[in-house]
KEDREN-604179 format. One record per residue (C-alpha): residue in three letters; residue number from 1; x, y, z. Coordinates in steps of 0.2 Angstrom, whole numbers, plus 5000, padded with zeros to 4 digits. Each point is the difference from the previous one (the first is absolute). Layout:
KEDREN-604179
MARMAR   res     n      x      y      z
MARMAR   ALA   NUM      X      Y      Z
...
***
This chain:
KEDREN-604179
MARMAR   res     n      x      y      z
MARMAR   MET     1   4748   4908   5012
MARMAR   PRO     2   4987   4986   5006
MARMAR   TRP     3   5006   4981   4999
MARMAR   PRO     4   4995   4989   4989
MARMAR   ARG     5   4982   4988   5001
MARMAR   VAL     6   5003   4982   5003
MARMAR   PHE     7   4983   4993   5000
MARMAR   ALA     8   4986   5000   4987
MARMAR   ARG     9   4983   5002   5010
MARMAR   GLU    10   4994   5017   5007
MARMAR   GLU    11   4992   4992   5017
MARMAR   ASP    12   5019   4993   5004
MARMAR   GLU    13   5006   5020   5001
MARMAR   VAL    14   5002   5008   5016
MARMAR   ARG    15   5005   5021   5000
MARMAR   LEU    16   5012   5006   5014
MARMAR   ALA    17   5011   5016   5002
MARMAR   ASP    18   5018   5001   4999
MARMAR   THR    19   5013   5013   5002
MARMAR   THR    20   5014   5001   4988
MARMAR   VAL    21   5018   5001   5003
MARMAR   ASP    22   5001   5018   5003
MARMAR   GLY    23   4985   5001   5011
MARMAR   ALA    24   4993   5016   4989
MARMAR   ASN    25   4986   4993   4991
MARMAR   GLU    26   4985   4987   5005
MARMAR   THR    27   4994   4988   4985
MARMAR   THR    28   4987   4988   5002
MARMAR   VAL    29   5007   4983   4989
MARMAR   ILE    30   4994   4985   4998
MARMAR   LEU    31   5007   4982   5007
MARMAR   PRO    32   4994   4983   4999
MARMAR   SER    33   4992   4993   5015
MARMAR   PRO    34   5008   4987   5014
MARMAR   GLN    35   4991   4986   4992
MARMAR   THR    36   5005   5005   4982
MARMAR   ARG    37   5018   5005   5002
MARMAR   GLN    38   5017   4990   4993
MARMAR   TYR    39   5010   4998   5015
MARMAR   VAL    40   5018   5003   4999
MARMAR   GLU    41   5005   4981   5002
MARMAR   ASP    42   4994   5000   4982
MARMAR   TYR    43   5014   5008   4995
MARMAR   THR    44   5015   4992   5008
MARMAR   ASP    45   5000   4983   4990
MARMAR   GLY    46   5016   5007   4992
MARMAR   THR    47   4993   5001   4981
MARMAR   THR    48   4989   5015   5001
MARMAR   LEU    49   5005   5017   4997
MARMAR   PHE    50   4994   5010   5016
MARMAR   PRO    51   4986   5013   4997
MARMAR   TRP    52   5007   5014   5009
MARMAR   GLN    53   4986   5011   4994
MARMAR   ASP    54   4987   4987   5010
MARMAR   MET    55   5009   5002   5015
MARMAR   PRO    56   4998   5013   5011
MARMAR   ILE    57   5014   5002   5012
MARMAR   PHE    58   5001   5006   5019
MARMAR   ILE    59   5017   5004   5010
MARMAR   VAL    60   4996   4999   5018
MARMAR   SER    61   5009   5015   5009
MARMAR   THR    62   5013   4992   5011
MARMAR   VAL    63   5011   4996   4983
MARMAR   ASP    64   5015   5012   4999
MARMAR   SER    65   4998   5015   4991
MARMAR   ASP    66   5015   4996   4987
MARMAR   LEU    67   4992   4983   4998
MARMAR   LYS    68   4981   5008   4999
MARMAR   LYS    69   5007   5012   4985
MARMAR   LEU    70   5009   4986   4989
MARMAR   LEU    71   4985   4988   5003
MARMAR   LYS    72   4987   5014   4993
MARMAR   MET    73   5013   5004   4986
MARMAR   ARG    74   5002   4982   4996
MARMAR   ILE    75   4981   4999   4997
MARMAR   THR    76   4995   5014   4992
MARMAR   ALA    77   5013   4996   4987
MARMAR   ALA    78   4993   4984   4999
MARMAR   GLY    79   4982   5007   4996
MARMAR   GLY    80   4994   4994   5018
MARMAR   LYS    81   4992   5013   5012
MARMAR   VAL    82   5003   5003   5017
MARMAR   VAL    83   4981   5004   5012
MARMAR   ARG    84   4999   5006   5017
MARMAR   ARG    85   4984   4991   5005
MARMAR   LEU    86   5005   4983   5005
MARMAR   ASP    87   4982   4994   4996
MARMAR   ASN    88   5002   5004   4980
MARMAR   ALA    89   5018   4990   5001
MARMAR   ARG    90   5003   4984   4992
MARMAR   ILE    91   5020   4998   5007
MARMAR   ILE    92   5004   5004   5017
MARMAR   VAL    93   5021   5008   5002
MARMAR   ILE    94   5005   4996   5018
MARMAR   PRO    95   5020   5002   5004
MARMAR   HIS    96   5013   4986   5000
MARMAR   ASP    97   4997   5000   5020
MARMAR   PRO    98   4984   5004   5003
MARMAR   GLU    99   4993   5000   5019
MARMAR   ALA   100   4990   4985   5005
MARMAR   SER   101   4985   5012   5004
MARMAR   VAL   102   5001   5008   4982
MARMAR   VAL   103   4999   4984   4993
MARMAR   ASN   104   4986   4994   5011
MARMAR   ALA   105   4989   5014   4996
MARMAR   LEU   106   5002   4999   4981
MARMAR   ARG   107   4994   4982   5001
MARMAR   GLU   108   4983   5005   5010
MARMAR   ILE   109   4997   5010   4982
MARMAR   LYS   110   4987   4992   4990
MARMAR   SER   111   5006   5003   4985
MARMAR   VAL   112   5017   4990   5006
MARMAR   GLN   113   4988   4987   5007
MARMAR   ASP   114   4990   4996   4985
MARMAR   SER   115   5018   5000   4990
MARMAR   SER   116   4992   5014   4987
MARMAR   ALA   117   5018   5010   5009
MARMAR   SER   118   5016   4993   5002
MARMAR   ILE   119   5015   5008   5013
MARMAR   VAL   120   5017   4999   4993
MARMAR   LYS   121   5018   5007   5005
MARMAR   PRO   122   5010   5012   4989
MARMAR   HIS   123   5012   4989   4991
MARMAR   TRP   124   4983   4991   4992
MARMAR   VAL   125   4998   5017   4992
MARMAR   PHE   126   5014   4999   4993
MARMAR   ARG   127   5003   4986   4992
MARMAR   THR   128   4981   5000   4995
MARMAR   PHE   129   5005   5016   4991
MARMAR   PHE   130   5017   4995   4994
MARMAR   ASP   131   4994   4982   4994
MARMAR   GLY   132   4984   5006   4993
MARMAR   ILE   133   4992   4985   5006
MARMAR   ALA   134   4995   4996   5019
MARMAR   GLU   135   5009   4989   5014
MARMAR   ASP   136   4993   4988   5009
MARMAR   PHE   137   4997   5004   5019
MARMAR   GLU   138   5009   4989   5006
MARMAR   THR   139   5015   5000   4990
MARMAR   SER   140   5001   5020   5005
MARMAR   SER   141   4999   4995   5019
MARMAR   LEU   142   5018   4995   4999
MARMAR   PRO   143   5013   5010   5011
MARMAR   LEU   144   5007   5014   4990
MARMAR   LYS   145   5020   5001   4997
MARMAR   TRP   146   4999   5019   4998
MARMAR   LYS   147   4984   5006   5012
MARMAR   ASN   148   4998   5019   5003
MARMAR   LEU   149   5019   5004   4996
MARMAR   ALA   150   5000   5015   4993
MARMAR   THR   151   5011   4999   4986
MARMAR   ALA   152   5010   5011   4987
MARMAR   VAL   153   5005   4992   4984
MARMAR   ALA   154   5013   5012   4991
MARMAR   ASP   155   5007   5003   4983
MARMAR   LEU   156   5007   4986   4996
MARMAR   GLY   157   5006   5003   4981
MARMAR   ASP   158   4986   4988   4994
MARMAR   ASP   159   4983   5004   4999
MARMAR   GLU   160   4995   4984   4998
MARMAR   LEU   161   5007   4991   5014
MARMAR   ARG   162   4994   5016   5010
MARMAR   LEU   163   4982   4996   4996
MARMAR   ASP   164   5001   4982   5003
MARMAR   LEU   165   5009   5002   5017
MARMAR   MET   166   4986   5013   5007
MARMAR   ILE   167   4988   4987   4995
MARMAR   ALA   168   5006   4989   5008
MARMAR   LEU   169   5002   5008   5014
MARMAR   GLU   170   4981   5005   5001
MARMAR   ARG   171   4994   4985   4997
MARMAR   GLU   172   5009   4994   5018
MARMAR   GLY   173   4993   5014   5009
MARMAR   ALA   174   5013   5012   5000
MARMAR   VAL   175   4997   5019   4998
MARMAR   LEU   176   5008   5010   4987
MARMAR   VAL   177   5003   5017   5007
MARMAR   PRO   178   5014   5014   4994
MARMAR   PHE   179   5019   4998   5007
MARMAR   ASP   180   4996   5013   5014
MARMAR   ASP   181   4985   4988   5006
MARMAR   CYS   182   5008   4983   4999
MARMAR   LYS   183   5006   4987   5015
MARMAR   ALA   184   5008   4990   4985
MARMAR   CYS   185   5006   5006   4978
MARMAR   VAL   186   5006   4989   4990
MARMAR   LEU   187   5014   5006   4991
MARMAR   PRO   188   5012   4995   4984
MARMAR   SER   189   5009   4984   5003
MARMAR   ARG   190   5019   5011   5000
MARMAR   HIS   191   4995   5012   5010
MARMAR   ALA   192   5012   5006   5015
MARMAR   TYR   193   4985   5000   5015
MARMAR   LEU   194   4999   4980   4995
MARMAR   GLN   195   5015   4999   5010
MARMAR   GLU   196   5004   5014   5010
MARMAR   PRO   197   4985   5013   5003
MARMAR   PRO   198   5004   5014   5007
MARMAR   ALA   199   4996   5004   5018
MARMAR   ALA   200   4986   5013   4997
MARMAR   TYR   201   4991   4986   4991
MARMAR   GLU   202   5000   4987   5014
MARMAR   HIS   203   4984   4999   5004
MARMAR   LEU   204   4996   4994   4981
MARMAR   ARG   205   5003   4981   4993
MARMAR   PHE   206   5006   5002   4981
MARMAR   PHE   207   4998   4984   4989
MARMAR   SER   208   5006   4995   4983
MARMAR   PRO   209   4986   4996   4987
MARMAR   GLU   210   5008   4981   4999
MARMAR   THR   211   4999   4998   5019
MARMAR   VAL   212   4981   5007   4999
MARMAR   PHE   213   4996   4987   4989
MARMAR   GLU   214   5010   4986   5009
MARMAR   TYR   215   4989   5004   5016
MARMAR   LEU   216   4985   4999   4989
MARMAR   GLY   217   5002   4985   4994
MARMAR   ILE   218   5000   5007   4980
MARMAR   ARG   219   5013   4998   4989
MARMAR   ARG   220   4992   5015   4989
MARMAR   PRO   221   4983   5009   4998
MARMAR   ILE   222   4994   4993   4984
MARMAR   LYS   223   4989   5013   4989
MARMAR   GLN   224   4984   4989   5003
MARMAR   MET   225   5003   5007   5018
MARMAR   ARG   226   4992   5016   4993
MARMAR   PRO   227   4983   5003   4998
MARMAR   GLU   228   4990   4999   4987
MARMAR   LEU   229   4991   5016   5002
MARMAR   VAL   230   5016   5011   5003
MARMAR   ARG   231   5007   4993   4984
MARMAR   ARG   232   4985   5006   4990
MARMAR   ARG   233   4999   5016   5010
MARMAR   VAL   234   5018   5003   4995
MARMAR   PRO   235   5003   5006   4981
MARMAR   GLN   236   5012   4990   4992
MARMAR   PRO   237   5011   5012   4990
MARMAR   ALA   238   5001   4997   4982
MARMAR   PRO   239   5014   4993   4993
MARMAR   PRO   240   5012   5012   4991
MARMAR   GLN   241   4994   5004   4980
MARMAR   PRO   242   5015   5000   4988
MARMAR   ALA   243   5000   5015   4991
MARMAR   PRO   244   4994   4999   4983
MARMAR   ALA   245   5015   4999   4985
MARMAR   GLN   246   5004   5016   4993
MARMAR   PRO   247   5004   5001   4980
MARMAR   ALA   248   5018   5000   4998
MARMAR   ARG   249   5003   5017   4991
MARMAR   THR   250   5009   5000   4983
MARMAR   PRO   251   5019   5009   5002
MARMAR   SER   252   4992   5015   4989
MARMAR   ARG   253   4987   5004   5013
MARMAR   GLN   254   5011   4999   5014
MARMAR   PRO   255   5004   5020   5005
MARMAR   ASP   256   5018   5004   5002
MARMAR   ARG   257   5000   5004   5017
MARMAR   THR   258   5015   5007   5010
MARMAR   PRO   259   5002   5001   5019
MARMAR   ALA   260   4995   5018   5007
MARMAR   ARG   261   5019   5003   5007
MARMAR   GLN   262   5008   4996   4981
MARMAR   SER   263   4987   5010   4992
MARMAR   ALA   264   5001   5015   5011
MARMAR   PRO   265   5011   5015   4995
MARMAR   ALA   266   5017   5001   5005
MARMAR   ALA   267   4997   5015   5011
MARMAR   HIS   268   4987   4992   5009
MARMAR   ARG   269   5006   4984   5005
MARMAR   ARG   270   5006   4998   5016
MARMAR   GLN   271   5019   4998   5003
MARMAR   GLU   272   5009   5000   5014
MARMAR   PHE   273   5011   5014   5009
MARMAR   SER   274   5020   5000   4999
MARMAR   THR   275   5011   5008   5010
MARMAR   GLU   276   5003   5011   4987
MARMAR   ASP   277   4983   5006   4998
MARMAR   ARG   278   5000   5003   5019
MARMAR   ASP   279   5016   5010   4998
MARMAR   TYR   280   4991   5010   4988
MARMAR   LEU   281   4983   5002   5009
MARMAR   ALA   282   5009   5006   5015
MARMAR   ARG   283   5011   5012   4990
MARMAR   TYR   284   4984   5006   4993
MARMAR   ILE   285   4992   5003   5015
MARMAR   ALA   286   5013   5010   5008
MARMAR   ASN   287   5001   5012   4987
MARMAR   ALA   288   4980   5003   4996
MARMAR   CYS   289   4995   4999   5020
MARMAR   PRO   290   5016   5003   5011
MARMAR   ASP   291   4988   5001   5015
MARMAR   GLU   292   4992   4985   5005
MARMAR   ARG   293   4982   5007   4999
MARMAR   GLY   294   4990   4995   4984
MARMAR   ARG   295   5012   4985   4995
MARMAR   THR   296   4984   4991   4998
MARMAR   SER   297   4990   5010   4989
MARMAR   LYS   298   4995   4994   4984
MARMAR   ASN   299   5005   5015   4990
MARMAR   LEU   300   5016   4997   5004
MARMAR   TYR   301   5002   4983   4989
MARMAR   VAL   302   4988   5006   4988
MARMAR   ASN   303   5015   5013   4995
MARMAR   LEU   304   5012   4985   5004
MARMAR   VAL   305   4995   4989   4985
MARMAR   GLY   306   4996   5016   4988
MARMAR   GLY   307   4983   5011   5007
MARMAR   THR   308   5003   5016   4993
MARMAR   VAL   309   5018   5002   5004
MARMAR   GLN   310   5012   5003   4984
MARMAR   ARG   311   5015   4987   4999
MARMAR   PRO   312   5015   4994   4991
MARMAR   THR   313   4991   4984   4995
MARMAR   ASP   314   5019   4989   5000
MARMAR   SER   315   5004   5006   5021
MARMAR   TRP   316   4983   4996   5005
MARMAR   GLU   317   4997   4985   4992
MARMAR   TRP   318   5000   4990   5016
MARMAR   ALA   319   4984   5009   5008
MARMAR   THR   320   4989   4991   4986
MARMAR   ARG   321   5004   4983   5008
MARMAR   HIS   322   4987   5001   5013
MARMAR   PRO   323   4983   5009   4999
MARMAR   ALA   324   4997   5016   5012
MARMAR   GLU   325   4991   4987   5013
MARMAR   GLY   326   5014   4990   4999
MARMAR   TRP   327   5013   5011   5003
MARMAR   ARG   328   4987   5008   5014
MARMAR   GLN   329   4998   4982   5009
MARMAR   HIS   330   5020   4994   5000
MARMAR   TYR   331   5002   5017   5011
MARMAR   ARG   332   4987   4998   5011
MARMAR   THR   333   5003   4982   5004
MARMAR   TYR   334   5019   4999   5001
MARMAR   LYS   335   5002   5019   5008
MARMAR   ARG   336   5005   4992   5014
MARMAR   LYS   337   5002   4984   5000
MARMAR   PRO   338   5017   4992   4993
MARMAR   TRP   339   5000   4992   4981
MARMAR   ARG   340   5008   4984   4995
MARMAR   ASP   341   5018   5009   4998
MARMAR   ASP   342   4996   5007   5018
MARMAR   THR   343   4999   5018   4994
MARMAR   VAL   344   4987   5012   5009
MARMAR   LEU   345   4992   5011   4987
MARMAR   HIS   346   4995   5015   5013
MARMAR   ASP   347   5020   4998   5003
MARMAR   LEU   348   5005   5000   4981
MARMAR   ILE   349   4990   5018   4997
MARMAR   GLU   350   5007   5009   5015
MARMAR   HIS   351   5017   4996   4993
MARMAR   TYR   352   4995   5004   4984
MARMAR   VAL   353   4994   5019   5008
MARMAR   GLU   354   5016   5002   5011
MARMAR   ALA   355   5008   4998   4984
MARMAR   GLY   356   4995   5012   4990
MARMAR   ILE   357   4989   4991   4985
MARMAR   ASP   358   4995   5012   4986
MARMAR   SER   359   4988   4999   4988
MARMAR   ASN   360   5010   4989   4988
MARMAR   LEU   361   5000   4988   5015
MARMAR   HIS   362   5019   5001   5003
MARMAR   THR   363   5010   5004   5018
MARMAR   GLU   364   5012   5014   5002
MARMAR   GLU   365   5013   4988   5001
MARMAR   GLU   366   4991   4993   4979
MARMAR   ARG   367   5000   5017   4997
MARMAR   ARG   368   5018   5004   5003
MARMAR   HIS   369   5006   4985   4995
MARMAR   LEU   370   4991   5002   4982
MARMAR   GLY   371   5005   5021   4999
MARMAR   LYS   372   4984   5006   5003
MARMAR   LYS   373   4996   5014   5007
MARMAR   ALA   374   4988   4998   5014
MARMAR   ASN   375   4982   5005   4999
MARMAR   TYR   376   4991   4999   5018
MARMAR   ASN   377   4983   5002   4996
MARMAR   HIS   378   4989   5002   5014
MARMAR   ARG   379   4981   4996   4996
MARMAR   GLY   380   4986   4998   5012
MARMAR   ARG   381   4992   4985   5003
MARMAR   GLY   382   4992   4987   4990
MARMAR   GLY   383   5008   5005   4982
MARMAR   ALA   384   5015   4999   4988
MARMAR   SER   385   5006   5014   4989
MARMAR   SER   386   5006   4994   4981
MARMAR   PRO   387   5020   4996   5000
MARMAR   SER   388   5010   5013   4992
MARMAR   SER   389   5006   4999   4980
MARMAR   PRO   390   5013   4986   4997
MARMAR   ALA   391   5017   5010   5003
MARMAR   SER   392   5008   4996   4982
MARMAR   THR   393   4984   5010   4994
MARMAR   LEU   394   5005   5016   5009
MARMAR   LYS   395   5018   4998   4994
MARMAR   GLN   396   4995   4999   4984
MARMAR   LYS   397   4989   5014   5000
MARMAR   ARG   398   5013   5012   5009
MARMAR   ARG   399   5014   4994   4988
MARMAR   ARG   400   4989   5008   4984
MARMAR   TRP   401   4997   5015   5010
MARMAR   LEU   402   5018   5003   5004
MARMAR   ASP   403   5007   4998   4981
MARMAR   SER   404   4988   5012   4994
MARMAR   GLU   405   5005   5018   4999
MARMAR   ASP   406   4989   5007   5012
MARMAR   GLY   407   5007   4988   5014
MARMAR   MET   408   5016   5002   4996
MARMAR   ARG   409   4998   5021   5004
MARMAR   ARG   410   4988   4996   5015
MARMAR   GLN   411   5011   4985   5008
MARMAR   PRO   412   5013   5003   5008
MARMAR   ARG   413   5014   4985   4999
MARMAR   ARG   414   5000   4986   5014
MARMAR   GLY   415   5013   5004   5014
MARMAR   THR   416   5003   5019   4996
MARMAR   LYS   417   4996   5013   5013
MARMAR   LYS   418   4987   5015   4992
MARMAR   LYS   419   5010   5017   5000
MARMAR   SER   420   4992   5014   5004
MARMAR   ARG   421   5000   5014   4987
MARMAR   PRO   422   5006   5018   5003
MARMAR   GLN   423   4987   5011   5005
MARMAR   PRO   424   4998   5016   4992
MARMAR   THR   425   5007   5016   5007
MARMAR   SER   426   4989   5015   5002
MARMAR   SER   427   5003   5018   4987
MARMAR   SER   428   5006   5008   5018
MARMAR   ALA   429   5013   4990   5001
MARMAR   SER   430   5007   5000   4983
MARMAR   ASP   431   4999   5019   5001
MARMAR   ASP   432   5010   5001   5015
MARMAR   GLU   433   5014   4989   4993
MARMAR   PHE   434   5001   5011   4985
MARMAR   ILE   435   5004   5015   5009
MARMAR   ASP   436   5013   4992   5012
MARMAR   GLU   437   5009   4997   4983
MARMAR   GLN   438   5001   5016   4994
MARMAR   LEU   439   5005   5007   5015
MARMAR   SER   440   5015   4989   5002
MARMAR   ASP   441   5007   5005   4984
***
């Protein structure tokens, strides 16, 4: 982008070739002749906003690389341009402590001799950037208190304070760098390193914000220290707008809503497992799947909560307390993990397997106590057979059958031994007995 024209007559124009910052393209720009140029000193009156776009800047190669990178960033942010040809520059930036030979060579340049170009130090560029107004050269030549010191500013917990501190350091010649490259670091006021720095950081100097401001002779940087250009370029966040007031609903319009946990059916509500639930689960698994294999199959627990198995609802009502997946996940989670009552589900299942659990989920001892006949049902993995009919129903059927005539004829009495009927003798045997009786007579 060519610089704007600051002259009016064509005879005052000269055409010069300039190289852009990246050196990729050659562009022809129109610059004012030295006789009609406005000098840099004309903008150091302390009241005029510095025209960055009209002042091409050349940075001498002896400037430190970190400092040069920071200078380019500040100049570009202000709207200026860094050129590579010295004869096109209006401002020449030299190091804080330049060699005498370099300064003498620059003073021999024609643009410097006729005052159309000025030689400045890096802190002059920084102060002009932050203030928006160029500082007088005599004032900027005063000794710096933080010259060329690589400084890092840590997170102070206050972005406003950190920004003011960084501006004050750059104005005094400090070079802001990351912590790994610094020689001085500013930490929060109560940081432990300020009292006793670790041995690994003995080569660093740590300062608090109050110490830096006191050393620089500043109470606290005010907002006027920030440049006008920076405030223009940084968009200010819009204040939050209050939400429009919603019209109040009448009670008749408000829907009668019930929380999901209350409106859900009782069968689907989440219930915590009890000790009784775990005992029933262990009995069921011990009967349905004596071997450890297959105890995590989904069908095993689908049959538990109902499935296709027909069983009396009164004795299996506990199975509906949890869904099939809930029973299954409880087994998987607490298979070998102690529960809150210090019981392990796997050990409980093995206990019932050894105790001879049956399809009614009764152990051998419980069946003997209840007077029931043991019913060992060895079944395959993954399924459970339907429990037998209640004992009371079988007794009633048996009593009705015994009371009938057919039952009395066919059923022997309990506790009596069945007598064998005499076998009929053959005809030949009866004839021999008759002959013997006749002979004896």
